[in-house]
C-alpha positions in Angstrom: -13.8 1.6 2.6 -10.2 0.0 1.8 -7.6 -0.5 4.6 -4.2 0.1 2.9 -0.7 -1.2 4.5 1.8 1.7 4.8 5.3 1.5 5.7 6.1 3.0 9.2 8.0 6.1 9.5 11.4 6.3 12.1 13.5 9.0 12.7 15.1 11.7 15.3 16.0 15.3 14.9 20.1 14.7 13.5 23.0 15.3 15.6 24.1 13.9 18.8 23.4 15.6 22.2 26.3 17.5 22.6 25.9 18.7 19.2 22.5 20.0 19.9 23.2 21.3 23.4 25.9 23.5 21.9 23.6 24.8 19.1 21.1 26.1 21.8 24.5 27.9 23.2 25.1 29.2 20.2 22.1 30.7 19.5 21.8 32.9 22.8 24.8 34.8 21.3 24.3 34.4 17.7 21.8 35.7 15.4 19.6 33.4 13.4 21.2 34.5 10.2 25.0 33.7 11.0 23.7 29.5 11.2 21.6 30.0 8.3 24.2 30.8 5.8 26.6 28.1 7.2 23.8 25.6 6.6 23.2 27.0 3.1 27.0 25.6 2.2 26.2 22.2 4.1 22.7 21.7 1.9 24.7 20.4 -1.2 25.9 17.4 0.9 23.0 16.3 2.2 21.5 16.7 -1.4 24.0 14.2 -2.7 24.3 11.8 0.1 20.9 11.6 0.8 19.6 10.3 -2.3 16.3 8.7 -1.7 15.1 12.0 -0.1 16.5 14.1 -2.7 14.5 11.9 -5.3 11.1 12.1 -3.2 11.6 15.7 -2.9 12.2 16.1 -6.7 9.3 13.9 -7.7 6.9 16.0 -5.5 8.1 19.0 -7.4 8.0 17.5 -10.8 4.5 15.4 -10.6 2.6 17.5 -8.1 3.1 21.0 -8.9 4.2 20.2 -12.4 7.4 22.2 -12.2 10.1 21.8 -15.0 13.4 19.5 -14.5 15.4 22.7 -13.8 13.0 24.5 -11.5 12.4 21.2 -9.6 16.0 21.1 -9.0 16.1 24.3 -8.0 13.0 23.7 -5.6 14.8 20.5 -3.9 17.5 22.5 -2.8 14.8 25.4 -1.5 12.9 22.7 0.2 16.0 21.4 1.9 17.1 24.5 2.9 13.6 25.4 4.4 13.7 22.3 6.1 17.5 23.1 7.9 15.8 26.5 8.7 13.0 24.8 10.5 15.3 22.8 12.4 17.3 25.6 13.5 14.4 27.6 14.4 13.1 25.0 16.9 16.6 25.3 18.7 16.5 29.2 18.4 13.2 28.7 20.3 15.1 26.9 22.9 17.5 29.3 23.6 14.8 32.0 24.0 14.9 33.6 20.7 11.0 34.5 19.5 9.1 34.9 16.4 6.6 36.9 14.9 3.5 35.2 14.5 0.9 36.2 12.1 -2.8 34.4 12.1 -4.8 33.3 9.8 -8.1 31.4 10.3 -8.1 30.9 13.8 -11.9 32.1 14.7 -12.6 28.5 14.4 -10.2 27.3 17.1 -10.9 30.0 19.2 -14.6 29.3 19.0 -13.8 25.3 20.0 -11.6 26.4 22.6 -14.8 28.4 24.1 -17.2 25.6 23.7 -17.8 22.2 26.0 -16.4 19.5 23.9 -13.1 18.4 22.9 -11.5 18.3 19.4 -8.8 17.5 17.4 -5.8 19.6 16.2 -4.2 17.9 13.1 -0.5 18.6 12.5 1.3 17.7 9.3 5.0 17.7 8.4 4.9 21.1 6.7 6.2 24.3 8.1 7.1 24.3 11.8 4.0 23.0 13.5 5.7 22.7 17.0 6.0 26.5 17.1 2.0 26.4 17.7 2.5 25.0 20.8 4.8 28.1 22.0 2.0 30.6 20.5 -1.2 29.1 20.9 -2.9 29.0 24.3 -5.9 26.7 24.6 -7.4 29.1 27.5 -9.2 27.0 30.4 -8.5 23.9 28.3 -6.2 21.2 28.6 -4.2 20.2 25.2 -2.7 17.0 24.8 0.1 16.8 21.8 1.2 13.4 20.7 4.9 13.5 19.9 7.3 11.3 18.4 8.6 9.1 21.1 12.0 8.5 19.6 13.3 11.7 19.7 16.8 12.7 20.9 16.7 13.7 25.0 17.5 17.1 24.5 14.8 17.8 22.1 12.2 16.4 24.5 13.4 18.1 27.5 13.3 21.5 25.9 10.2 20.9 24.0 8.6 19.6 27.3 9.8 22.8 28.9 8.1 24.8 26.3 4.8 23.2 25.8 4.3 23.1 29.8 4.3 27.0 29.9 0.9 26.8 27.8 -0.5 24.2 29.7 0.3 21.4 27.0 0.9 17.5 27.7 3.2 15.8 25.6 2.1 12.2 24.9 4.8 10.2 23.3 3.6 7.8 20.5 4.3 4.2 21.2 4.4 1.4 19.1 1.8 -0.5 21.6 -0.6 1.8 20.6 -1.1 2.8 24.5 -1.0 6.2 23.7 -4.7 5.9 22.2 -6.0 5.6 25.7 -4.6 8.7 26.7 -6.2 10.3 23.2 -9.8 8.7 24.1 -9.9 9.8 27.4 -8.9 13.3 26.6 -11.8 13.8 24.3 -14.2 12.2 26.6 -13.3 15.0 29.2 -13.5 17.6 26.6 -10.1 18.5 26.0 -8.2 19.2 23.0 -5.8 16.5 21.6 -3.2 17.2 18.6 -2.0 14.6 16.6 -0.3 14.3 13.2 -2.6 13.4 10.1 0.1 12.8 7.6 2.3 10.2 8.5 1.7 6.6 9.7 2.9 5.5 13.1 2.1 2.1 14.9 -0.9 0.8 13.3 -0.4 0.1 9.7 -4.1 1.0 8.9 -4.7 3.6 6.4 -6.9 4.9 4.0 -6.4 6.4 0.7 -7.3 10.4 -0.2 -6.6 12.7 -3.3 -3.8 15.1 -2.4 -2.7 17.5 -5.0 -4.4 15.4 -7.6 -3.1 12.1 -6.8 -4.4 9.5 -4.4 -1.9 9.1 -1.1 -2.4 6.9 2.0 -3.0 8.8 5.1 -3.4 7.6 8.6 -6.6 5.7 9.5 -6.3 6.6 13.5 -6.8 10.5 13.7 -9.9 10.2 11.3 -11.5 7.0 12.8 -10.6 8.7 16.4 -13.0 11.9 15.4 -15.9 10.1 14.2 -15.8 7.5 17.1 -16.0 10.3 19.5 -17.9 12.7 17.5 -16.0 15.6 17.6 -14.4 18.2 14.6 -10.9 18.9 14.0 -9.0 21.7 13.0 -6.1 21.5 10.6 -3.4 23.4 11.7 -0.2 24.9 9.8 2.7 26.9 10.8 4.2 28.3 7.7 7.8 30.3 7.7 7.5 33.5 5.7 10.5 35.0 6.5 13.8 34.8 9.2 11.8 36.1 11.7 7.9 36.0 10.8 5.6 32.6 10.8 1.9 32.4 9.7 -0.2 30.3 11.6 -3.2 28.8 9.2 -6.1 27.0 10.7 -8.9 25.2 8.6 -11.8 23.6 10.4 -12.5 19.9 9.3 -15.8 19.6 10.2 -17.7 16.4 11.7 -20.0 14.9 9.1 -23.5 15.1 10.0 -24.7 12.1 7.5 -23.1 8.8 6.4 -21.9 5.7 8.1 -18.8 5.7 10.3 -16.6 4.7 7.2 -18.2 7.4 5.1 -17.5 10.0 7.7 -13.9 8.8 8.4 -13.2 9.0 4.6 -14.7 12.5 4.2 -12.9 13.7 7.2 -9.4 12.6 5.7 -10.6 13.8 2.3 -11.6 17.4 3.8 -7.6 17.3 5.6 -6.1 16.4 2.4 -7.8 19.4 0.8 -6.8 21.8 3.4 -2.8 20.3 3.3 -3.2 20.7 -0.6 -4.3 24.4 0.0 -1.5 25.4 2.0 1.6 23.6 -0.2 -0.2 25.4 -3.3 1.0 28.6 -1.4 4.1 27.2 0.5 5.3 24.3 -2.1 8.8 24.4 -0.6 7.6 23.6 3.4 6.6 19.9 2.1 9.0 17.6 4.7 8.3 14.4 3.9 11.1 13.1 2.2 9.8 9.4 1.3 7.5 8.6 -1.8 4.4 9.7 -0.4 2.2 9.0 -3.1 0.8 5.8 -4.3 1.5 6.7 -8.0 5.3 7.4 -7.2 6.4 4.4 -5.2 
């Protein structure tokens, strides 16, 4: 198995702390649709000045979905608009607003929660995965959620308050990789660990898997941990379907019964990439990795 070098991702939710707190206050008195409408007018400026993000999004629609130039341009706008809605929905949740959650394929999650061993929940930067932490309850299990440690204070504070209601402990990812010890300990103790499967942070080691017909680099860590601990994983996607409705889609990534450690790690990464590709085929506008993700596009 070849390990690849991949650039690190860094980023926080935009806006100052004052702006973010004001957004929460506004959502306590305003309906969702009001700020959606304001955002729709602002999106063209983000597209104009965020040139690299615009090009990466455009290439995604042209090369991975095969859309024509005009449709790809329209989809770039739709992509940015959906992303803006996702961000606003998070702050709406902090303000106490709720969304209707429909579930698909959650039987594996419920079965694993009822068992004894630990397992992984693999997230990705599509849809609004954070809302899963406000909607899914692990029952008697403890769930440890890896989150980006460089987020703003407002987001971390409100996210933590929402998570703790469902028995979820936040584990900020750190560049020294110390969060890996918490992950390993949780899995050994039979708990659940949630971590991203599509972005690399801290360690530069990655592996290659095919997504939407082209090779891309995925982080080695989640799949190597699953193989080392002998645990299954569930790819989890929370996709926006309308202003007030989401769909939670879960796809089990079983632990391979045969093969070497490297082969098993690659098999789990490939299974995750297939699950991700299937969801993107249904919701192409909800891909939120605004950089050249595929090896052939760099």
